[in-house]
C-alpha positions as CSV (number, residue, x, y, z in Angstrom):
1,M,-64.9,68.9,62.7
2,D,-64.2,70.2,66.2
3,P,-66.3,67.8,68.2
4,A,-67.5,70.5,70.6
5,A,-68.5,72.7,67.4
6,K,-71.5,69.9,66.6
7,S,-73.4,70.7,70.3
8,R,-72.4,74.9,70.1
9,R,-75.7,76.7,69.3
10,T,-75.6,78.6,66.1
11,V,-76.4,82.2,66.7
12,V,-78.8,83.8,64.4
13,K,-78.4,87.4,63.6
14,V,-81.2,88.9,62.2
15,C,-80.3,92.2,61.3
16,G,-81.9,96.1,59.7
17,L,-84.6,95.9,62.3
18,T,-86.3,100.0,62.2
19,R,-89.6,99.2,64.4
20,L,-90.3,97.7,68.0
21,E,-93.2,94.6,67.0
22,D,-90.2,93.6,64.3
23,A,-87.5,93.3,67.2
24,R,-90.0,92.0,69.3
25,A,-91.1,89.3,66.5
26,A,-87.4,88.4,65.9
27,R,-86.8,87.4,69.9
28,D,-90.1,85.4,70.2
29,A,-88.7,83.7,67.1
30,G,-85.4,82.6,68.9
31,A,-83.1,84.7,67.2
32,D,-79.9,85.2,69.7
33,W,-78.7,88.9,68.3
34,L,-80.7,92.1,66.8
35,G,-79.3,94.4,64.7
36,F,-79.9,97.7,64.2
37,V,-78.2,99.4,61.3
38,L,-77.4,103.2,62.6
39,T,-74.9,105.0,60.0
40,G,-75.3,104.5,56.4
41,D,-77.0,105.6,53.4
42,T,-80.2,102.9,53.5
43,A,-83.6,102.8,54.4
44,R,-83.0,100.3,57.3
45,R,-81.0,103.1,59.3
46,V,-82.6,104.2,62.9
47,E,-81.6,106.8,65.6
48,P,-80.1,105.4,68.1
49,E,-82.2,107.0,70.4
50,R,-85.0,105.2,69.0
51,V,-83.2,101.7,69.1
52,A,-82.6,102.3,72.9
53,A,-86.5,102.4,74.1
54,I,-87.1,99.3,71.8
55,A,-83.8,98.2,74.1
56,A,-85.7,98.6,77.0
57,S,-88.6,97.3,76.1
58,L,-87.0,93.5,75.1
59,P,-85.0,93.0,78.3
60,G,-82.3,90.4,77.8
61,A,-82.2,91.0,74.0
62,T,-78.7,91.3,72.0
63,I,-79.0,94.4,70.7
64,V,-75.8,94.7,67.6
65,A,-74.9,98.0,66.4
66,V,-74.1,98.8,63.0
67,L,-71.7,101.5,61.7
68,V,-70.5,102.3,58.9
69,S,-66.8,103.8,58.5
70,P,-67.3,105.3,62.1
71,T,-64.0,106.5,64.3
72,P,-63.5,104.2,67.3
73,E,-65.2,107.2,69.2
74,E,-67.9,107.5,67.5
75,A,-68.9,104.1,67.7
76,A,-68.9,104.1,71.3
77,T,-71.2,107.1,71.0
78,L,-73.5,105.8,69.4
79,A,-73.5,102.2,70.3
80,R,-73.7,104.0,74.2
81,Q,-76.9,105.9,72.9
82,A,-78.2,102.9,71.7
83,R,-78.1,100.5,74.3
84,A,-76.0,98.2,72.3
85,D,-74.4,95.2,74.0
86,R,-72.1,94.4,70.5
87,V,-70.8,96.8,67.5
88,Q,-70.8,95.7,63.6
89,L,-68.1,97.5,61.7
90,H,-68.9,97.9,58.3
91,R,-65.3,99.9,55.8
92,V,-63.4,100.5,58.8
93,D,-59.0,99.5,58.8
94,P,-59.3,96.9,60.9
95,L,-55.6,97.1,61.6
96,A,-55.8,100.4,63.0
97,W,-59.2,99.5,65.4
98,P,-58.0,99.7,68.6
99,T,-58.2,96.4,70.9
100,D,-59.4,97.9,73.9
101,F,-62.4,99.0,72.4
102,P,-65.2,98.5,74.9
103,L,-67.7,96.2,73.3
104,P,-67.4,92.7,71.5
105,V,-66.8,93.9,67.4
106,T,-67.2,92.1,64.5
107,M,-65.6,93.6,61.4
108,A,-68.0,93.3,57.9
109,V,-65.4,91.9,54.9
110,G,-66.9,92.0,51.6
111,V,-66.3,88.1,49.8
112,E,-66.0,89.0,45.7
113,R,-68.4,87.1,43.2
114,D,-65.0,85.2,42.4
115,G,-64.3,84.7,45.9
116,S,-61.7,87.4,46.7
117,L,-62.1,89.3,50.3
118,R,-62.9,93.6,49.7
119,E,-61.2,94.0,52.7
120,T,-58.6,92.6,54.7
121,L,-59.3,89.8,57.1
122,P,-59.1,91.5,61.1
123,P,-56.7,90.0,63.7
124,L,-57.8,87.3,66.1
125,G,-60.3,88.0,68.3
126,P,-62.9,90.0,66.3
127,L,-66.0,88.1,65.2
128,V,-65.8,88.1,60.8
129,L,-68.6,88.9,59.1
130,L,-68.6,87.9,55.1
131,D,-70.9,89.7,53.2
132,A,-71.3,89.4,49.4
133,A,-69.2,92.9,48.9
134,H,-71.2,95.6,46.5
135,S,-69.8,98.6,44.7
136,A,-72.9,100.5,46.6
137,L,-73.7,99.7,49.8
138,A,-72.4,98.1,52.6
139,G,-74.6,95.1,53.5
140,G,-78.3,93.5,53.2
141,T,-77.8,93.4,49.6
142,G,-79.4,89.9,49.8
143,E,-77.1,88.4,47.4
144,R,-75.5,85.3,48.1
145,L,-71.3,85.1,48.6
146,P,-69.5,81.7,47.5
147,W,-69.9,79.5,49.7
148,E,-66.0,78.0,49.2
149,T,-64.3,80.8,50.1
150,A,-66.6,81.4,53.3
151,R,-66.0,77.8,54.8
152,V,-62.0,78.4,54.7
153,V,-62.3,80.9,56.2
154,A,-64.5,79.7,58.8
155,A,-61.9,77.3,59.3
156,T,-59.5,78.9,61.4
157,R,-61.7,81.9,63.1
158,E,-65.4,82.6,64.1
159,V,-67.5,83.4,61.0
160,L,-70.9,85.3,60.9
161,L,-72.4,84.2,57.2
162,A,-74.4,86.8,56.1
163,G,-75.7,87.3,52.0
164,G,-79.3,85.8,50.5
165,L,-79.9,84.2,53.7
166,D,-83.1,82.2,54.0
167,D,-84.9,79.3,55.4
168,A,-84.9,78.0,51.4
169,C,-81.3,78.4,51.3
170,V,-79.4,78.3,55.6
171,G,-79.8,74.7,55.9
172,E,-77.6,74.4,53.2
173,A,-75.5,77.2,54.1
174,L,-74.6,75.6,57.3
175,S,-73.6,72.6,55.9
176,E,-70.8,74.6,53.9
177,V,-69.3,76.6,55.4
178,R,-70.1,75.8,59.5
179,P,-70.3,78.9,60.6
180,F,-70.4,80.3,64.1
181,G,-73.4,82.1,63.1
182,V,-76.1,83.1,60.2
183,D,-77.1,87.1,59.5
184,A,-80.0,87.3,57.4
185,S,-82.0,91.0,56.9
186,S,-83.6,91.7,52.9
187,R,-84.2,88.4,52.5
188,L,-86.8,88.3,55.8
189,E,-88.3,91.3,54.3
190,V,-91.8,92.9,52.7
191,A,-90.2,96.0,52.5
192,P,-86.8,97.7,53.1
193,G,-86.1,97.4,57.1
194,I,-90.4,96.1,57.4
195,K,-89.4,92.5,58.3
196,D,-92.0,89.8,57.6
197,P,-92.6,87.4,61.0
198,H,-93.5,84.5,59.1
199,K,-90.3,84.3,57.0
200,V,-88.3,85.0,59.7
201,R,-90.1,82.6,61.6
202,R,-89.1,80.1,59.5
203,F,-85.0,81.3,58.7
204,V,-84.5,80.9,63.0
205,A,-86.6,77.1,62.6
206,A,-84.1,76.1,59.5
207,V,-81.5,77.2,61.9
208,R,-82.8,75.1,64.7
209,R,-83.5,71.8,62.6
210,W,-80.9,71.7,60.9
211,E,-78.9,71.7,64.2
212,D,-80.7,69.4,65.5
213,E,-80.3,67.4,62.1
214,H,-76.9,67.3,62.5
215,R,-76.1,67.5,66.3
216,D,-74.9,63.8,66.5
217,G,-73.7,63.6,62.6
218,A,-70.6,64.9,60.8
């Protein structure tokens, strides 16, 4: 393992946020990135103007615009309207996405139950989000993906690991995969789009505890 990776802080993203109080609770718990779904057929979808208002109330927070099947022009417009700092893209062709896109990009790749990748990995550059593949949903399934596949991908590039993560399993996931970051949504909720602040705090605390325990270890 790269020695620098041992001391690197693991990025924690809480996704599927819809309310200011939940976004504030996630930030106060120590989450690094706050994710908001701007497109797609989901109860977690929120209008970009609402996200912009939340961002204005949380100066310094890193806002991630989560977008399903956007064109580059649509992604840039929605991200600007939402005052987002990053975009997370689902169901786009990574080979066709412009390399000069104005914001940092995360490309979502679904992992099937047999460990195969549903989509093509993007070229080196964008962060790769690995999530459990689903026939209808672009994310937020709460289902665990095969961590062995994630470990192989994470050995060669930066990976944001999603898929059924919560405080009970994130430590094991970090040990198995050693990702750049972790992403949780549905396992931290009391209802779609409504977060449980206690679950959020426990999730972030579990990541930081794992880091403390492994800072000088293998």
